[in-house]
MIKEMI-256028 format. One record per residue (C-alpha): residue number from 1; x, y negated, z. Coordinates in steps of 0.05 Angstrom, whole numbers, plus 5000, padded with zeros to 4 digits. Each point is the difference from the previous one (the first is absolute). Last residue first. Layout:
@i->NUM u->X v->Y w->Z
...
***
This chain:
@i->630 u->3157 v->1227 w->4602
@i->629 u->5027 v->5067 w->5021
@i->628 u->5069 v->4972 w->5013
@i->627 u->4971 v->4952 w->5050
@i->626 u->4972 v->5056 w->5041
@i->625 u->5067 v->5035 w->5002
@i->624 u->5033 v->4936 w->5021
@i->623 u->4953 v->4996 w->5057
@i->622 u->4943 v->4951 w->5001
@i->621 u->4988 v->4958 w->5064
@i->620 u->4944 v->5010 w->5050
@i->619 u->5013 v->4976 w->5071
@i->618 u->4976 v->5050 w->5052
@i->617 u->5069 v->5026 w->5015
@i->616 u->5030 v->4931 w->5016
@i->615 u->4956 v->4982 w->5058
@i->614 u->5004 v->5069 w->5033
@i->613 u->5076 v->4999 w->4994
@i->612 u->5002 v->4931 w->5034
@i->611 u->5017 v->4941 w->4957
@i->610 u->4950 v->4947 w->5023
@i->609 u->5048 v->4955 w->5038
@i->608 u->4974 v->5020 w->5069
@i->607 u->4995 v->5075 w->4982
@i->606 u->5071 v->4999 w->4977
@i->605 u->5022 v->4966 w->5066
@i->604 u->4962 v->5052 w->5040
@i->603 u->5031 v->5056 w->4962
@i->602 u->5069 v->4970 w->5013
@i->601 u->4988 v->4984 w->5074
@i->600 u->5000 v->5075 w->5015
@i->599 u->5074 v->5003 w->4984
@i->598 u->5019 v->5057 w->4953
@i->597 u->4997 v->4954 w->4937
@i->596 u->5045 v->4945 w->5030
@i->595 u->5068 v->5030 w->4982
@i->594 u->4976 v->5005 w->4927
@i->593 u->4996 v->4925 w->4995
@i->592 u->5061 v->4993 w->4955
@i->591 u->4972 v->5054 w->4956
@i->590 u->4946 v->4951 w->4974
@i->589 u->4934 v->5035 w->4990
@i->588 u->4952 v->4958 w->5043
@i->587 u->5048 v->4940 w->4995
@i->586 u->4979 v->4995 w->4927
@i->585 u->4926 v->4993 w->5012
@i->584 u->5019 v->4961 w->5062
@i->583 u->5025 v->4940 w->4961
@i->582 u->4932 v->4967 w->4991
@i->581 u->4972 v->5018 w->5067
@i->580 u->4995 v->4930 w->5029
@i->579 u->5055 v->4947 w->5002
@i->578 u->5001 v->4972 w->5071
@i->577 u->4966 v->5053 w->5042
@i->576 u->5020 v->5059 w->4955
@i->575 u->5074 v->4978 w->4999
@i->574 u->4998 v->4987 w->5075
@i->573 u->4975 v->5070 w->5015
@i->572 u->5055 v->5027 w->4954
@i->571 u->5052 v->4958 w->5038
@i->570 u->4979 v->5030 w->5067
@i->569 u->4993 v->5068 w->4971
@i->568 u->5074 v->5000 w->4976
@i->567 u->5023 v->4973 w->5066
@i->566 u->4967 v->5057 w->5036
@i->565 u->5029 v->5053 w->4954
@i->564 u->5072 v->4978 w->5004
@i->563 u->5023 v->5059 w->4955
@i->562 u->5048 v->4960 w->4956
@i->561 u->4957 v->5011 w->4939
@i->560 u->4939 v->4977 w->5039
@i->559 u->5038 v->4937 w->5023
@i->558 u->5023 v->4986 w->4929
@i->557 u->4931 v->5008 w->4971
@i->556 u->4967 v->4958 w->5054
@i->555 u->5045 v->4943 w->4982
@i->554 u->4977 v->5004 w->4928
@i->553 u->4927 v->4999 w->5023
@i->552 u->5010 v->4940 w->5045
@i->551 u->5036 v->4961 w->4946
@i->550 u->4943 v->4947 w->4992
@i->549 u->5005 v->4993 w->5076
@i->548 u->5061 v->4956 w->4994
@i->547 u->5033 v->4995 w->4933
@i->546 u->5070 v->4964 w->5012
@i->545 u->5007 v->5013 w->5074
@i->544 u->4970 v->5070 w->4998
@i->543 u->5045 v->5021 w->4942
@i->542 u->5062 v->4971 w->5035
@i->541 u->4981 v->5036 w->5064
@i->540 u->4992 v->5065 w->4961
@i->539 u->5072 v->4991 w->4974
@i->538 u->5025 v->4988 w->5071
@i->537 u->4962 v->5062 w->5022
@i->536 u->5034 v->5043 w->4947
@i->535 u->5068 v->4976 w->5021
@i->534 u->4988 v->5016 w->5072
@i->533 u->4969 v->5069 w->4982
@i->532 u->5065 v->5023 w->4967
@i->531 u->4986 v->5073 w->4995
@i->530 u->5022 v->5005 w->4928
@i->529 u->4927 v->5021 w->4983
@i->528 u->4975 v->4938 w->5039
@i->527 u->5049 v->4956 w->4960
@i->526 u->4973 v->5028 w->4936
@i->525 u->4928 v->4983 w->5018
@i->524 u->5021 v->4931 w->5022
@i->523 u->5035 v->4991 w->4934
@i->522 u->4935 v->5015 w->4964
@i->521 u->4961 v->4951 w->5041
@i->520 u->5051 v->4946 w->4988
@i->519 u->5003 v->5013 w->4925
@i->518 u->4923 v->5004 w->4995
@i->517 u->4992 v->4933 w->5036
@i->516 u->5054 v->4964 w->4962
@i->515 u->4982 v->5021 w->4930
@i->514 u->5064 v->5012 w->4958
@i->513 u->5012 v->5073 w->5021
@i->512 u->5074 v->5013 w->4993
@i->511 u->5013 v->5014 w->5074
@i->510 u->4945 v->5052 w->4998
@i->509 u->5031 v->5036 w->4941
@i->508 u->5070 v->5002 w->5033
@i->507 u->4974 v->5029 w->5065
@i->506 u->4960 v->5051 w->4961
@i->505 u->5061 v->5022 w->4963
@i->504 u->5038 v->5008 w->5064
@i->503 u->4943 v->5037 w->5035
@i->502 u->4984 v->5051 w->4946
@i->501 u->4955 v->5044 w->5045
@i->500 u->4948 v->5013 w->4947
@i->499 u->4947 v->4958 w->5034
@i->498 u->5052 v->4945 w->5008
@i->497 u->5012 v->5000 w->4925
@i->496 u->4927 v->4992 w->4984
@i->495 u->4992 v->4943 w->5051
@i->494 u->5061 v->4965 w->4973
@i->493 u->4971 v->5005 w->4929
@i->492 u->4936 v->4970 w->5025
@i->491 u->5040 v->4943 w->5033
@i->490 u->5040 v->4990 w->4935
@i->489 u->4934 v->4995 w->4963
@i->488 u->4967 v->4950 w->5046
@i->487 u->5008 v->4941 w->4954
@i->486 u->5023 v->5019 w->4931
@i->485 u->5072 v->4969 w->4993
@i->484 u->5026 v->5054 w->4954
@i->483 u->4939 v->5001 w->4955
@i->482 u->4997 v->5055 w->4948
@i->481 u->5057 v->5041 w->5031
@i->480 u->4971 v->4985 w->5068
@i->479 u->4933 v->5029 w->4981
@i->478 u->5033 v->5064 w->4974
@i->477 u->5040 v->5003 w->5066
@i->476 u->4932 v->4997 w->5035
@i->475 u->4975 v->5060 w->4962
@i->474 u->5060 v->5045 w->5010
@i->473 u->5003 v->4984 w->5075
@i->472 u->4926 v->5015 w->5009
@i->471 u->5010 v->5066 w->4964
@i->470 u->5054 v->5020 w->5052
@i->469 u->4957 v->4970 w->5056
@i->468 u->4939 v->5045 w->4990
@i->467 u->4965 v->4986 w->5065
@i->466 u->4932 v->4984 w->4969
@i->465 u->5005 v->4931 w->5027
@i->464 u->5069 v->4992 w->4969
@i->463 u->4975 v->5029 w->4934
@i->462 u->4944 v->4951 w->4998
@i->461 u->5049 v->4943 w->5013
@i->460 u->5043 v->5023 w->4943
@i->459 u->4940 v->5001 w->4953
@i->458 u->4985 v->4928 w->5018
@i->457 u->5072 v->4980 w->4988
@i->456 u->5001 v->5035 w->4933
@i->455 u->4937 v->4963 w->4975
@i->454 u->5023 v->4935 w->5030
@i->453 u->5067 v->5005 w->4961
@i->452 u->4959 v->4996 w->4935
@i->451 u->5039 v->5029 w->4941
@i->450 u->4963 v->5066 w->5001
@i->449 u->4928 v->4973 w->4998
@i->448 u->4961 v->5059 w->4971
@i->447 u->5042 v->5056 w->5030
@i->446 u->5014 v->4960 w->5064
@i->445 u->4926 v->4988 w->5010
@i->444 u->4985 v->5075 w->4988
@i->443 u->5051 v->5016 w->5055
@i->442 u->4959 v->4956 w->5046
@i->441 u->4936 v->5040 w->4985
@i->440 u->5040 v->5066 w->5009
@i->439 u->5029 v->4974 w->5066
@i->438 u->4931 v->4980 w->5026
@i->437 u->4970 v->5066 w->4983
@i->436 u->5058 v->5037 w->5035
@i->435 u->4995 v->4955 w->5061
@i->434 u->4924 v->5006 w->5013
@i->433 u->5009 v->4967 w->5068
@i->432 u->4937 v->4958 w->4991
@i->431 u->5042 v->4935 w->4998
@i->430 u->5043 v->5032 w->4946
@i->429 u->4938 v->5018 w->4958
@i->428 u->4979 v->4928 w->5007
@i->427 u->5070 v->4975 w->4982
@i->426 u->4995 v->5039 w->4936
@i->425 u->4932 v->4971 w->4978
@i->424 u->5031 v->4937 w->4974
@i->423 u->5048 v->5039 w->4956
@i->422 u->4941 v->5041 w->4973
@i->421 u->4962 v->4937 w->4986
@i->420 u->5057 v->4968 w->4961
@i->419 u->5012 v->5067 w->4963
@i->418 u->4930 v->5007 w->4976
@i->417 u->4993 v->5076 w->4987
@i->416 u->4943 v->5011 w->5048
@i->415 u->4960 v->4943 w->4969
@i->414 u->4926 v->5005 w->5021
@i->413 u->5006 v->5048 w->5059
@i->412 u->5067 v->4969 w->5016
@i->411 u->4967 v->4932 w->5013
@i->410 u->4946 v->5030 w->5042
@i->409 u->5049 v->5038 w->5044
@i->408 u->5043 v->4938 w->5004
@i->407 u->4942 v->4961 w->5029
@i->406 u->4981 v->5056 w->5049
@i->405 u->5074 v->5010 w->5022
@i->404 u->5007 v->4926 w->5013
@i->403 u->4935 v->4996 w->5041
@i->402 u->5023 v->5061 w->5042
@i->401 u->5071 v->4972 w->5008
@i->400 u->4976 v->4934 w->5028
@i->399 u->5065 v->4963 w->5019
@i->398 u->4966 v->4935 w->4978
@i->397 u->5053 v->4968 w->4958
@i->396 u->5041 v->5058 w->4974
@i->395 u->4947 v->5055 w->4998
@i->394 u->4935 v->4964 w->4987
@i->393 u->5034 v->4949 w->4955
@i->392 u->5031 v->5055 w->4956
@i->391 u->4934 v->5039 w->4996
@i->390 u->4965 v->4935 w->4981
@i->389 u->5048 v->4987 w->4942
@i->388 u->4995 v->5072 w->4977
@i->387 u->4925 v->4999 w->5003
@i->386 u->5004 v->4936 w->4955
@i->385 u->5048 v->5037 w->4953
@i->384 u->4952 v->5059 w->4994
@i->383 u->4939 v->4964 w->4973
@i->382 u->4946 v->5055 w->5017
@i->381 u->4950 v->4951 w->5032
@i->380 u->5003 v->4955 w->4938
@i->379 u->4970 v->4929 w->5006
@i->378 u->4994 v->5001 w->5076
@i->377 u->5067 v->5036 w->5001
@i->376 u->5033 v->4941 w->4967
@i->375 u->4970 v->4953 w->5050
@i->374 u->5024 v->5046 w->5055
@i->373 u->5071 v->4993 w->4975
@i->372 u->4996 v->4923 w->5000
@i->371 u->4970 v->4999 w->5071
@i->370 u->5056 v->5046 w->5024
@i->369 u->5052 v->4954 w->4972
@i->368 u->4968 v->4940 w->5032
@i->367 u->4996 v->5035 w->5068
@i->366 u->5071 v->5025 w->4995
@i->365 u->5024 v->4929 w->4985
@i->364 u->4960 v->4971 w->5056
@i->363 u->5027 v->5050 w->5050
@i->362 u->5072 v->4990 w->4977
@i->361 u->4998 v->4925 w->5000
@i->360 u->5010 v->4976 w->4929
@i->359 u->5059 v->4973 w->4964
@i->358 u->5047 v->5038 w->5046
@i->357 u->5034 v->5032 w->4939
@i->356 u->4977 v->5070 w->5017
@i->355 u->4930 v->4974 w->5015
@i->354 u->5001 v->4969 w->4930
@i->353 u->5017 v->5068 w->4971
@i->352 u->4937 v->5029 w->5031
@i->351 u->4959 v->4943 w->4970
@i->350 u->5031 v->5012 w->4933
@i->349 u->4983 v->5074 w->5002
@i->348 u->4928 v->4984 w->5014
@i->347 u->4998 v->4950 w->4942
@i->346 u->5029 v->5053 w->4953
@i->345 u->4946 v->5049 w->5021
@i->344 u->4945 v->4949 w->4987
@i->343 u->5032 v->4982 w->4934
@i->342 u->5005 v->5074 w->4979
@i->341 u->4925 v->5008 w->5013
@i->340 u->4973 v->4947 w->4952
@i->339 u->4930 v->4992 w->5027
@i->338 u->5003 v->4925 w->5016
@i->337 u->5020 v->4984 w->4928
@i->336 u->5012 v->4925 w->4990
@i->335 u->5004 v->4980 w->5073
@i->334 u->5036 v->5065 w->5011
@i->333 u->5056 v->4981 w->4955
@i->332 u->5006 v->4931 w->5032
@i->331 u->5005 v->5035 w->5068
@i->330 u->5056 v->5044 w->4973
@i->329 u->5035 v->4934 w->4976
@i->328 u->4995 v->4968 w->5068
@i->327 u->5026 v->5061 w->5035
@i->326 u->5058 v->5004 w->4951
@i->325 u->5018 v->4928 w->5009
@i->324 u->5008 v->5009 w->5076
@i->323 u->5041 v->5063 w->4989
@i->322 u->5045 v->4967 w->4949
@i->321 u->5013 v->4940 w->5044
@i->320 u->5018 v->5046 w->5059
@i->319 u->5046 v->5040 w->4955
@i->318 u->4991 v->5073 w->4984
@i->317 u->5009 v->4991 w->4924
@i->316 u->4948 v->5057 w->4993
@i->315 u->4944 v->4951 w->5017
@i->314 u->5020 v->4956 w->4941
@i->313 u->4990 v->5057 w->4952
@i->312 u->4937 v->5029 w->5033
@i->311 u->4966 v->4933 w->4996
@i->310 u->5024 v->4986 w->4929
@i->309 u->4971 v->5068 w->4977
@i->308 u->4933 v->4982 w->5034
@i->307 u->4999 v->4933 w->4969
@i->306 u->5006 v->5030 w->4931
@i->305 u->4947 v->5052 w->5017
@i->304 u->4951 v->4946 w->5024
@i->303 u->5010 v->4961 w->4935
@i->302 u->4990 v->5065 w->4959
@i->301 u->4935 v->5017 w->5038
@i->300 u->5004 v->5069 w->5030
@i->299 u->5012 v->5070 w->4979
@i->298 u->5018 v->5057 w->5047
@i->297 u->5053 v->5041 w->4966
@i->296 u->4980 v->5073 w->4983
@i->295 u->5017 v->5068 w->5028
@i->294 u->4951 v->5054 w->4980
@i->293 u->5007 v->5070 w->5025
@i->292 u->4946 v->5050 w->4983
@i->291 u->5050 v->5050 w->4972
@i->290 u->5070 v->4969 w->5007
@i->289 u->5044 v->5039 w->4950
@i->288 u->5069 v->4970 w->5003
@i->287 u->5035 v->5012 w->4934
@i->286 u->5054 v->4950 w->5016
@i->285 u->4985 v->4965 w->4935
@i->284 u->4926 v->5002 w->5009
@i->283 u->5003 v->4971 w->5071
@i->282 u->5048 v->4946 w->4977
@i->281 u->4953 v->4983 w->4942
@i->280 u->4941 v->4993 w->5048
@i->279 u->5039 v->4953 w->5045
@i->278 u->5020 v->4957 w->4942
@i->277 u->4930 v->4997 w->4973
@i->276 u->4971 v->4982 w->5067
@i->275 u->5050 v->4944 w->5010
@i->274 u->4986 v->4972 w->4931
@i->273 u->4926 v->5003 w->5013
@i->272 u->5013 v->4959 w->5064
@i->271 u->5040 v->4948 w->4959
@i->270 u->4943 v->4990 w->4949
@i->269 u->4975 v->4935 w->5029
@i->268 u->5071 v->4972 w->4993
@i->267 u->4995 v->5007 w->4925
@i->266 u->5029 v->5057 w->4961
@i->265 u->5061 v->5022 w->4959
@i->264 u->5017 v->5069 w->5027
@i->263 u->5064 v->5034 w->4980
@i->262 u->5006 v->5075 w->5010
@i->261 u->5053 v->5051 w->5017
@i->260 u->4999 v->5075 w->5014
@i->259 u->5041 v->5059 w->5018
@i->258 u->5068 v->4967 w->4987
@i->257 u->5054 v->5052 w->5008
@i->256 u->5059 v->4974 w->5039
@i->255 u->5017 v->5070 w->5021
@i->254 u->4996 v->4998 w->5076
@i->253 u->4962 v->4935 w->5006
@i->252 u->4942 v->5025 w->4959
@i->251 u->4976 v->4932 w->4977
@i->250 u->4931 v->4965 w->5001
@i->249 u->4999 v->4934 w->4966
@i->248 u->4953 v->4941 w->5008
@i->247 u->4994 v->4933 w->4961
@i->246 u->4952 v->4946 w->5024
@i->245 u->4985 v->4939 w->4958
@i->244 u->4955 v->4947 w->5032
@i->243 u->4957 v->4945 w->4972
@i->242 u->4962 v->4953 w->5047
@i->241 u->5056 v->4949 w->5001
@i->240 u->5063 v->5034 w->4973
@i->239 u->5020 v->5063 w->5037
@i->238 u->5054 v->5049 w->4985
@i->237 u->5005 v->5063 w->5043
@i->236 u->5051 v->5058 w->4994
@i->235 u->5003 v->5072 w->5012
@i->234 u->5029 v->5058 w->5038
@i->233 u->4973 v->5067 w->5026
@i->232 u->5054 v->5047 w->5022
@i->231 u->4994 v->5076 w->5006
@i->230 u->5033 v->5056 w->5036
@i->229 u->5006 v->4965 w->5068
@i->228 u->5054 v->5006 w->5053
@i->227 u->5003 v->4925 w->5015
@i->226 u->5075 v->5000 w->4996
@i->225 u->4998 v->5049 w->4941
@i->224 u->4948 v->4959 w->4965
@i->223 u->5041 v->4937 w->5007
@i->222 u->5060 v->5033 w->4973
@i->221 u->4963 v->5031 w->4941
@i->220 u->4969 v->4930 w->4985
@i->219 u->5070 v->4970 w->4993
@i->218 u->5014 v->4947 w->5052
@i->217 u->5009 v->4926 w->4987
@i->216 u->4963 v->4978 w->5065
@i->215 u->4948 v->4947 w->4990
@i->214 u->4949 v->5037 w->5042
@i->213 u->5028 v->5060 w->5037
@i->212 u->4968 v->4978 w->5065
@i->211 u->4934 v->4996 w->4961
@i->210 u->5002 v->5074 w->4987
@i->209 u->5014 v->5018 w->5074
@i->208 u->4949 v->4952 w->5032
@i->207 u->4945 v->5021 w->4950
@i->206 u->5003 v->5072 w->5020
@i->205 u->5020 v->5054 w->4951
@i->204 u->4938 v->5036 w->4976
@i->203 u->4988 v->5075 w->5008
@i->202 u->4943 v->5024 w->4956
@i->201 u->4958 v->5061 w->5018
@i->200 u->4941 v->4958 w->5026
@i->199 u->4991 v->4931 w->4971
@i->198 u->4995 v->4942 w->5047
@i->197 u->5074 v->4982 w->4993
@i->196 u->4988 v->4990 w->4926
@i->195 u->4952 v->4944 w->5013
@i->194 u->5043 v->4966 w->5053
@i->193 u->5062 v->5004 w->4957
@i->192 u->4963 v->4973 w->4940
@i->191 u->4974 v->4942 w->5042
@i->190 u->5072 v->4985 w->5024
@i->189 u->5026 v->4996 w->4930
@i->188 u->4943 v->4955 w->4977
@i->187 u->5015 v->4955 w->5059
@i->186 u->5074 v->4995 w->4986
@i->185 u->4985 v->4980 w->4928
@i->184 u->4948 v->4948 w->5023
@i->183 u->5042 v->4974 w->5058
@i->182 u->5051 v->4978 w->4949
@i->181 u->4950 v->4949 w->4976
@i->180 u->5036 v->4936 w->5019
@i->179 u->5069 v->5026 w->4982
@i->178 u->5009 v->4966 w->4932
@i->177 u->4984 v->5027 w->4930
@i->176 u->4966 v->5068 w->5002
@i->175 u->5042 v->5064 w->4990
@i->174 u->4994 v->5028 w->5071
@i->173 u->5024 v->5071 w->5001
@i->172 u->4954 v->5049 w->5038
@i->171 u->5025 v->5021 w->5068
@i->170 u->5017 v->5074 w->4998
@i->169 u->4944 v->5051 w->5007
@i->168 u->5033 v->5062 w->5030
@i->167 u->4972 v->5070 w->4984
@i->166 u->4995 v->5070 w->5026
@i->165 u->4959 v->5056 w->4968
@i->164 u->5056 v->5052 w->4995
@i->163 u->5034 v->4985 w->5067
@i->162 u->5072 v->4982 w->4987
@i->161 u->5052 v->5054 w->4977
@i->160 u->5070 v->4972 w->4996
@i->159 u->5065 v->5035 w->4988
@i->158 u->5071 v->4970 w->5008
@i->157 u->4973 v->4945 w->5044
@i->156 u->5025 v->4929 w->4996
@i->155 u->5046 v->4985 w->5057
@i->154 u->4969 v->4955 w->5052
@i->153 u->4966 v->4933 w->4984
@i->152 u->4998 v->4952 w->5059
@i->151 u->4944 v->4951 w->4988
@i->150 u->5013 v->4946 w->5048
@i->149 u->4941 v->4967 w->5032
@i->148 u->5012 v->4930 w->5029
@i->147 u->4963 v->4986 w->5061
@i->146 u->4950 v->4946 w->5025
@i->145 u->4963 v->5024 w->5061
@i->144 u->4926 v->4981 w->4998
@i->143 u->4953 v->5041 w->4957
@i->142 u->4929 v->5016 w->5019
@i->141 u->4966 v->5052 w->4956
@i->140 u->5016 v->5073 w->5012
@i->139 u->5034 v->5000 w->5069
@i->138 u->4969 v->4939 w->5030
@i->137 u->5027 v->5008 w->5071
@i->136 u->5069 v->5026 w->4983
@i->135 u->5016 v->4946 w->4951
@i->134 u->5005 v->5023 w->4925
@i->133 u->5061 v->4976 w->4963
@i->132 u->5003 v->4940 w->4954
@i->131 u->5037 v->5005 w->4934
@i->130 u->5060 v->4970 w->4969
@i->129 u->5011 v->5027 w->4929
@i->128 u->5045 v->5061 w->4993
@i->127 u->5075 v->5009 w->5012
@i->126 u->5031 v->5053 w->4957
@i->125 u->5040 v->5059 w->5023
@i->124 u->5045 v->5023 w->4943
@i->123 u->4972 v->5050 w->4952
@i->122 u->5032 v->5068 w->4990
@i->121 u->5009 v->5021 w->4927
@i->120 u->5076 v->5002 w->5007
@i->119 u->4993 v->5039 w->5064
@i->118 u->4964 v->5057 w->4966
@i->117 u->5055 v->5006 w->4948
@i->116 u->5051 v->4996 w->5056
@i->115 u->4967 v->5056 w->5038
@i->114 u->4997 v->5043 w->4937
@i->113 u->5073 v->4987 w->4986
@i->112 u->5018 v->5014 w->5073
@i->111 u->4963 v->5066 w->5008
@i->110 u->4932 v->5007 w->5030
@i->109 u->5000 v->5075 w->5016
@i->108 u->4933 v->5035 w->4992
@i->107 u->4974 v->5032 w->5064
@i->106 u->4957 v->5059 w->4988
@i->105 u->4932 v->4994 w->5033
@i->104 u->4987 v->5046 w->5059
@i->103 u->5055 v->4980 w->5051
@i->102 u->5008 v->5059 w->5047
@i->101 u->5001 v->5003 w->5075
@i->100 u->5024 v->5045 w->5055
@i->99 u->4998 v->5071 w->5022
@i->98 u->4950 v->5023 w->5053
@i->97 u->4942 v->4979 w->4953
@i->96 u->5022 v->4969 w->4935
@i->95 u->4973 v->4929 w->5003
@i->94 u->4990 v->4968 w->4932
@i->93 u->5023 v->4929 w->4984
@i->92 u->4971 v->4965 w->4937
@i->91 u->4930 v->5020 w->4982
@i->90 u->4975 v->5032 w->5063
@i->89 u->4925 v->5013 w->4998
@i->88 u->4961 v->4949 w->5041
@i->87 u->4985 v->5007 w->5073
@i->86 u->5045 v->4944 w->5022
@i->85 u->5015 v->4952 w->4943
@i->84 u->5057 v->5000 w->4951
@i->83 u->5020 v->4932 w->4971
@i->82 u->5073 v->5007 w->4995
@i->81 u->5012 v->4955 w->5061
@i->80 u->4951 v->5043 w->5039
@i->79 u->5035 v->5064 w->4982
@i->78 u->5067 v->4969 w->5016
@i->77 u->4976 v->4980 w->5070
@i->76 u->4973 v->5070 w->5013
@i->75 u->5067 v->5029 w->4978
@i->74 u->5034 v->4951 w->5048
@i->73 u->4955 v->5021 w->5058
@i->72 u->5018 v->5073 w->4991
@i->71 u->5074 v->4986 w->4992
@i->70 u->5004 v->4957 w->5062
@i->69 u->4960 v->5053 w->5039
@i->68 u->5043 v->5060 w->4982
@i->67 u->5041 v->4994 w->5064
@i->66 u->5069 v->4979 w->5025
@i->65 u->5024 v->4969 w->4935
@i->64 u->5055 v->4950 w->5016
@i->63 u->5055 v->5049 w->4981
@i->62 u->4984 v->4992 w->4927
@i->61 u->4937 v->4958 w->4987
@i->60 u->4994 v->5004 w->4925
@i->59 u->5040 v->5062 w->4978
@i->58 u->4991 v->5038 w->5066
@i->57 u->4925 v->4988 w->5004
@i->56 u->4989 v->5016 w->4926
@i->55 u->5040 v->5064 w->5005
@i->54 u->4963 v->5020 w->5062
@i->53 u->4934 v->4988 w->4966
@i->52 u->5020 v->5043 w->4940
@i->51 u->4995 v->4968 w->4930
@i->50 u->4955 v->5040 w->4953
@i->49 u->5020 v->4993 w->4926
@i->48 u->4968 v->4948 w->4953
@i->47 u->5067 v->4973 w->4977
@i->46 u->5033 v->4998 w->5069
@i->45 u->5026 v->4929 w->4986
@i->44 u->4929 v->4974 w->5006
@i->43 u->4990 v->5028 w->5069
@i->42 u->5067 v->4971 w->5024
@i->41 u->4982 v->4934 w->4968
@i->40 u->4933 v->4997 w->5036
@i->39 u->5034 v->5018 w->5067
@i->38 u->5053 v->4945 w->4991
@i->37 u->4946 v->4949 w->4983
@i->36 u->4962 v->5017 w->5063
@i->35 u->5065 v->4991 w->5040
@i->34 u->5013 v->4933 w->4966
@i->33 u->4929 v->4974 w->5010
@i->32 u->4963 v->4988 w->4935
@i->31 u->4980 v->4931 w->4974
@i->30 u->4942 v->4996 w->4951
@i->29 u->4998 v->4970 w->4930
@i->28 u->4935 v->4986 w->4965
@i->27 u->4990 v->5001 w->4924
@i->26 u->4932 v->5034 w->5011
@i->25 u->5009 v->5058 w->4954
@i->24 u->5075 v->5006 w->5000
@i->23 u->5002 v->5003 w->5076
@i->22 u->5071 v->4982 w->5022
@i->21 u->5039 v->5034 w->5055
@i->20 u->5050 v->4961 w->5040
@i->19 u->5064 v->5006 w->5040
@i->18 u->5039 v->4962 w->4946
@i->17 u->5054 v->5053 w->4996
@i->16 u->4948 v->5055 w->5003
@i->15 u->4956 v->4974 w->4942
@i->14 u->4940 v->5045 w->4990
@i->13 u->4955 v->4986 w->4942
@i->12 u->4931 v->5028 w->5013
@i->11 u->4944 v->5015 w->4951
@i->10 u->5024 v->5072 w->4989
@i->9 u->5063 v->5007 w->5044
@i->8 u->5055 v->4960 w->4966
@i->7 u->5072 v->4996 w->5023
@i->6 u->5052 v->4953 w->5025
@i->5 u->5070 v->4975 w->4976
@i->4 u->5035 v->5052 w->5044
@i->3 u->4952 v->5056 w->4985
@i->2 u->5052 v->5044 w->4963
@i->1 u->4973 v->5069 w->4991
***
């Protein structure tokens, strides 16, 4: 069988000449090491027959093979790349004890004509609208670094099977004259996303990903493939004074079949009823049976609602002026309707963003955001978004894992399927050392927000802390595909490559990091591996000169990695003294600090920062199994 042009293994397209495999369900392309690709091709060429271990070793490694270890580790790497997990039944590569390995699915050759046919449908990479990326301190709300996202579209999949009850709500078309009320169409879209996201059994593409595709002349099927959803909800909004016309359509993205469509000619006072009707029709069309579940828009005064949509619209522009105006507009909303919960939540988010833009001192901004969230809870103690805000502040601003876990526990008890809340809860699971739970939650973020580089970068970081560098490399490369200049991504890639022993590639990645501090720290780590302590010290000196004690934790990472235990503890002590315990929730699990764990000072330090084993094990936080039962 001629596999020169590539071959297909169920959902995977394998392209040996490109050194990549392509997931036809998620539209993601993953690099494969040359040796690993050689092993996969050798197994595929065997046509389902067993390939002896010695034969594979000779064919791929030749005279360089002195043991079975390279083959064993490569088989494990291929299994991870193909999505197999330890403990699960083998789906792709079967081990034949005392003999070798066999590829379970039959490889189907991808001949030139078929490859060209697929290539002809391939979309060129498109540059999306300018967006702001999340700063590290305000992960979910405060945006600071201005980047250009690039939506890099890989090959269109041959086959495609998205989750059955998955949907993307595309920005409703604006048909009104002028641009003054564009916020109304965007606001209606977002409200529908929020409502549908509260429904169990429905997977909803995140707002970030759907709005990134706004104004792109893409067929619905292409959009659905890139978002990996089965259904698309589209529509239009036309407003004239108090009159509004809303048209909505629900389409099966795989077949083009239109499940349902409706046009509503109403007044602005009826906008909440329109939202309820659309949500109900989506449930009916997807045949989602939700016994006892009622998801409805919270009504308010039409004037207050218009101001609310304006506030959210200008706040999403992520400019200083927009954030100031957004806070003022939210306050106007609450002056009209002081019990309108979404306005309190929006105001809390704006205060957090103002901290990120240095419009408010950190402590004042966190205080104001907390007060707004507690105002919402005073109205409705079960309002999940408010608990999510308070959980985020407790973890990222106050380093209080116990309080963060309690707020997220309450939020998840009310809305266990809310993607925004689940994403916010992931760092709590990480801080508690529940790596598998954290990774699943971060993977959920990638599923619902697939064109956000932040989602992939956060997942990569979780993989690094869980000591799964191969998967970390895949995830961070996905982030770089979407945003080549994403701050910190090349550094994370370098970390993943170093952990795999790929020193030349790691060195190249660290040198490409655009952020000075991350680049110098990464290059210092590489220099230590190379045995060039002098070069490493020069780089650390540069970091210290530029950033001073603010970089104490990063300096500690390098010294710990080098094995200079005393120096590492010196800088960790300074980090805690000057900056508090905020970063220690990650340091607690970072493999770079592994050399410190056997030193008696480690347990004392963890006790000091509130992260001892005893402190963590008494914190209540739902497991994924418990969430699944809700």
